[in-house]
C-alpha positions, 0 to 999 in steps of 0.5 A, a space after each residue: 403464474 405469469 405474475 409470479 414469474 415476473 416477481 421472481 425475475 425482478 428479484 433475481 435482477 435486483 440481487 444481480 444488480 446489488 452483487 455488481 454494485 461493489 465493483 463499480 467505480 463511481 464517476 463524480 459530477 466533477 469528473 464528467 464536467 472537467 476537461 483533463 489538464 496537465 497536472 502531472 509533470 512526468 510519466 514514465 513507462 516501458 515506452 520511454 524508460 528502462 522499466 520492464 513493466 508498467 505495473 508498479 507496486 512500490 517506490 522507495 527513495 535512497 537519497 536521489 535514487 528511486 528504487 522501484 518494485 515492479 511486476 517484472 524486476 527491480 529497477 533503480 533510477 538516479 535521474 539519468 540511468 535506469 538499471 534493472 535486476 531480474 532473474 535473468 541477469 542476477 540471482 534475484 529469485 523472482 521478477 515480481 517485486 512487491 516492496 523495497 526498504 533500505 537500511 544503512 547500506 543494505 537494500 531489502 527486496 520483497 519478492 514473490 519467492 523470498 526475501 533478498 538482502 542486497 548490498 552488492 551481493 544478494 543473500 536470499 532468505 526463503 522457507 527452505 533456508 530460514 524460519 521465514 513463514 512464507 516466500 511471498 513477501 508483501 511489506 517491511 518495516 524497521 523498528 528503532 533497534 534496527 530490526 527488520 519486520 516482514 509482512 507476508 501475503 496470506 498464509 505467512 504472517 509476520 516475522 522479525 529479523 535482527 540480523 541473526 535471530 528470527 521471531 515468527 508471529 501467526 494467528 496460531 502462535 500469537 494474537 496476530 489477527 490475520 496472516 496477511 500483512 499489508 503494512 508494518 510501521 513502528 510508532 514513536 514509542 517503539 510499538 509495531 503497528 500491523 495492517 492486516 486483512 482482519 484489521 490493525 494490530 498494535 504489538 508492544 513486544 509482548 501483547 497484540 492489541 487488535 482493532 477491527 470493524 467489530 470491536 472499534 470504529 474502524 469502518 472495514 477490516 480489510 486494511 491496506 495502508 498505515 502511516 504514522 506522523 511525528 505526533 504519533 497520529 495514525 492514518 489508515 487506508 481500508 476498504 472503508 475509506 480513510 481513518 485517523 487515530 489520535 490517542 483514542 479519538 477516531 475520525 473516519 472519512 468516506 464517500 458519504 461524509 467527505 470528499 473522498 471519491 472512493 472508499 477503496 484506499 490503497 495508499 496513505 502518504 504524509 507530506 506534512 503532519 496535516 497533509 496526506 496523499 491518498 491513493 485509491 483502487 479506481 479513482 486516482 489520488 486525493 490530497 487532504 489538507 486536514 487543518 482546513 478540511 480541504 480536498 483535491 482529487 485527481 484522476 484520469 478524467 480531470 487530469 493527465 493521470 494515466 491510470 486510476 489504480 494507485 498502489 503507492 505514493 512516495 515523496 521524493 527528496 525534492 518533494 515531488 510525488 511519485 505515484 506507483 500505478 498499474 500503468 507506469 509511474 506518474 510524478 506531480 
């Protein structure tokens, strides 16, 4: 009886250990042995800037002006001045800003309580005054015709807005695989590529072609980022690592077959067609030189990166890399 109890206890311990394994952020040998160096030139946070939050979701550059999406307002920085719009000093419907996108003279601001068009005056689109399917706006993209594509958090789906008319796509009225849309990008042929919680989808204006872990080489269907280079090569960040699609050829990079330090990829940004920066949820960033199959990894253990959770990487006009982290902005 005592031996049976020991067996049961051992099984419970093993199951418990396995359930925790997915949340453990591995520390590499390099992390343990390397003395941190001053890799990053500047760090901006609430202590030394006009930022109202250290949780940065996204940064976009409009010329030399950084447009910053934070958990506590929309902030711009022109190199000298910090200006923040909030629900207190503007008609912004929410202080939680998830994404910004500039199209001409209009800045589109994705909030947790509607979509904002800002050209000096704010126009708010929400579920009560427009066909937009959800007030929680997550991502945006512009197609070659100038139409805005809007991705929402779970429960909404995808919307297209041409300035006058809306088209709504959800799993219930189309072949969109999931109504949680993390990224929307147009390719060189005008097709719309959509990253969702059930894989990626290519929409040609009529049909959705879906790729998931079940029907393609995509290693994990939880996709967070999507980048398309000048040659129409797609780079995909998911919970299964980094994937590259060139025509019909897939190449996957993960912790087992490459120097990618963590499979939880949240950001993919191209410096050139063959140089990609990768942000991860727990291991900082990696730079991948595809031509030479060379990797460089930076985290808070081997550099002055102040936070290992990187939500976005934006390349400024001067080629500096601005990292949106959960503890401020880091610049390389």
